[in-house]
N, C-alpha and C positions, 0 to 999 in steps of 0.2 A: 123162889129167891129167899135169901135171908133178909132179916131186917135189922136196923140199929136206930137209935133215937138220937135226934140231933138235939142241940143245947135247948131249944124251946119245946121239946117233947114231941116233935113231928117225926112219924115214922118214916124212915127212908130205906127202900128196897135196893139191895144189891146182889150181885152174883160174883163169885171168884172162880177163876179158871187157872190151871196150870201151876207151876212151881218155879220159883226164882225170885229175882228182885221185883219188888211190887210196882206195878204201873197201873194208875187209874185212868179210865178213859171217860172224858167229860163231853157229853153230846151237846148239840147246838139246838137252835130254836126248833120246836115241835117234835124233837126226837126223843125216844126213850132208850133204855138199856137194850131192847131187841134190835134196835137199829145198829148198835155198836157191836153185836154178837159176831158178824163175820170177821172184822178186824181182831176182835178179842181171840178168836179161834185161831188165826194165823200167828198171833204173838204168844200164845199160851205155851208152846213147846219150850220157850226160853224164859218166860216171866210169869209171875203170879199176877194175872190180869183181872182187874175189878172193873165192871160196868155197874151203872145204877141209874135208877129213875130219878131225875131231879124233882124237887118238890112240886106237887100239883099234877104229876105225870105217872102213867102206868100204876104200879103197885104202891108207890109212896103217897104219903098223906100231904096235907097242906094246911097252913094256918096263917092267919092274916094279922096285921098287915104285912105285906111283902117288904123286905128289905135286902139289899145286897148282902148285908152282914149275915142274915140268916142263911142265904144260899152257901156262903163261905162256911158257916158253922156246919151245914149238911155235908159238905165236901170234907171237912175236917173230921166229922164222925165216921164217915166211911174210911178215910185214911187210917184212922185209929184202929180199925178192924185188921189191918195188915201190917201194923207196926208203927204207924204214925208218920215216919218219914218216907215219902213215896216219890216216884216220878209221875208226871202228868202228860197226857195229850189231850188237847181240847180243840174240838172241831168248831169252827165258826164262832157263834157267840159263846160256845163252851170254852173256847180259847180265852175269851175275854174274862170268863169266871175263874179259869185257872190262873191267868196273870193277876187278877184282883186277889185271889186267895193267897198267893205267894207274897204279894205286896202287903198283905194284911198279917203276915207272919206265920203262914202254914209252911212247915219245914219241907222243902222240896229239893231232891237231889238233881234232877234233870227235868226240863220243862220243853215241850214242843207244842206248837199251835199251828193250826191251818187256817189262814184267811180270817182272822177275827174282823168282824164287819164294821170296823170304824170308818168314817167318812172324812177324809182330809179336806177341811174347808167347807164353805157353804154351797159348793157348786152343785152337788148331786141333786137330781130331781126325785122325789120332793126333798126340801130341806128337812133335816131330822127333827127340829121342833115342831113343825107342821105335820109331819108324819106321826109323832108322838101324840099330838092332840087328836088326830082323826082315829088313831088306833084306840084311844081311850073312849072316844065317843061311840065307836063301833061296838066295843066290848060292853060299854054301859047299856046300850041298846039291846044287847043279847044277839048281836049280829056276828055270830062266829064265823060264819062263812065269809062274810065282809072282811073280818080281821085277817083270816088266812090268805085271802086274795090280795089284801094289801101288802102283807109280808112278801108273798111270793112275787108280786110284781116289782116291789122294792129290790128283791133280790135278783131281779133280772129275767125272771120267767116271762116268755112271750104270752100274750093273751090267749093264743090258740092252745098252748100247753096247759094253761090254767084251766081252760074250758074242758079239755080231756081229762084233767085230774079230778074235776068236780064230778065227772061221771063214773069214776073208779071207786071201788070199795074203800081204798085208802083214805078217802076224803073224809069219811065219818070219823076215822082216827085222828085225822088233823084237827077237825072241829073239836073233838073231845079235849084237846090240850091247847085250844086257841087262847084261853085265858092267860096262859103262861108266856105269850108273846109280850105282854106287858112287863114280865119279869126280865126277859132278854133286852128289852128296850131300856129298862132301868140300868141294867149292867153296863151298857154302852154310854150312859151319860148324855153329854150333848153330842157325841158322835166323834169327837176328836181323840186322837191317841193321848191319853193322860201321861205325857212325857215326864212331868215332875215326879209323880208317884211311882212310875215304873223305873225311874233311875236308881231306886233303892234295891231293885231285884238282884239276888246274889247267885242264882242257879244258872248253870250254863243252859242256854236257851236256843232252840232252833225254830225259825219262823219260816213256815213253808207256804208257797203259792203255786197255783197251777200255771203252765205255760200257755193254756188257752183261756185263763181267766181274764176278767176286765182289766183295763188300764188302771182303774181306781184300785182293784185288788192289789196290783203290783205296786202302786204308789203307796198304799197304806201299809203293806207288809214291810216295805223297805223302810219307811218312816218308824215302823214299830221296832224293827231290828236295830235301828240306829238309836233308838231311845233306851233299849234295855242293854246295861253294860257288857254283859257276857253273851251276847246274842250273835248268831250268824244267820244269813238268809239263804234260802234255797228254793229254786224253781224246779218243778216236776214237769217234764216235758209231756204234753199231750193231756194234761189234766185240767179240769174246770172246778167250778164250785161243787160239783157232784164228784167227790174224790173217790177213786176206785181202791178198795181195801188191799187188793193184792199189789198195788203199786206203792202205796204208802208203808205197808207193813215191813218190807226189808230196810227202808230208810229209817224207820223208827227202831227196829231190831238192832241195827248198827249203832244208832245214837244212844239208846238205852243200855247197851251192852257195857257202856262206861260205868254204869252204876256199880257193876261187880267190882271194878277197880276202886271206885270211891269207897265202897264198904270195907274192902280189903285194907286200904289205906288207912281208914279210921279204926 
């Protein structure tokens, strides 16, 4: 992987594939650039696709204290490597980062997000503020496994599934980046969609959810699409929180193909 330096000097690892209008993939909680590789390979025949390790993960560095602004600067540094003005696709909390980056001024042609995990209202168990406090207690105590379990249960994984995951080799990889769950939590603020801030977004935006996702995911994505001025909502039949790359790839390819016309027009 190549490296670039963020504004605070943190080394951010990234990989570029393909040729065409630049698209940066922004991973969600506990993910690394390797997790985005299958989707990147599907998009690479038509686009310059960039995957990267968010700070504190994989081959990227880290430096404290964490702020959302620093993660935005990381993304901006990666975007600068492919021309500065890019299109973005963000998965889950990576979608929240992509939205926040554009709201903070990152030049974005087209923006697509899949189920940013906001929580409309205080109804969800557990309430976001209580979950944040528990997450920080677990991480402060060095209980990385507990932090991962909390995240997975909050995401809707059944206890039996989490138990099986704990016995799999993947679990060590999840524990290795468990400290970054606090970063994703900070990205989501109090959990509600920041409608006022996102009202300033100018990029055409596609907000996607899975047909088999939870009612909360459908409610949240529709609220998000309503808050962003140039957004439209789309539901992918048969998909859940665990999005299949071969299903989302043609949707993104069709959406990001507009970038060619935007660049020609400019």
